[in-house]
Steps between C-alpha positions, in 0.01 A plus 500: 500500500679336789401158369659581164828601664487195721436278196788664308737451799392136536536433130845660495604311808382167360672553165826584676462199727468264203823618343751217525868567540697337221829334572768624260850359479800598294811345355797628299458261206820612325708424808322169555570383146867603530529282813371190327779255399332445161557867421877472539507200267279680247719815518811291434335339199374838372852650533656206314240535225561874477878435476443255212287757318772763559773267370301425184444875450869580541587229245257655254651844558850359444386342176352833395821685584700242301271553197541877523879482542531255209284723285703814584832321423382360166261768382750663262559172309133397486280523199180700534292180512727344763494823705121516483467135608735553792310814610173304489662226707614755757157663515333158533733416790422830666129429473544146641688648796220749566238227474704278729516774766124544498431125498757434774338757728158342451644149534671590829181652634307186401765284677465709816120460495532127434728452799354753745126445444489160679691653791261789533206261470644289783537810720144612415371155594673513838362851556146381418537209744620727782224744417237233547666340804547835679160639400620800298249671277770671293876471465677798344837501333723739696804471269680829441481449124118474495415831663166360613529518881602839635494425873523171685414380847746212528266303727338342195814411308446143382852451370606262781199274445551491124873434535418210733247368249767517229767344719736799491 
């Protein structure tokens, strides 16, 4: 009986002794990406692109309003056929505006991805390099927007090393 207890204690002690502490680091990826100079350039380009889309949309709306106003002013003098054609033109314009809104939103999102993906990949590469160089087993994203890390011991914040690697 005593040998069984002794064996159990020894086995438990050995299994606990073989447990290896893992080195875990963290970084606020959102903040890191915002600090990168490429991000400011991308944001400027995205804003200019969004402004162009907005200008085009406003022009389409103005054209629509002109069609409606013209129709309202001339409706009484129009033949039934002319009135029906003008109403179809107005409805077609309204449908084009709705389609433009949907396509513009998707187009803007695609532009954001096109410009930001290489920046995020560059940041990830620098994080990977620091992870290997510093011997981290895991690096967690501690950005507020991610909600992944609930508590942080700042001693393993790798932000300074990654910023140095990126030259910022």
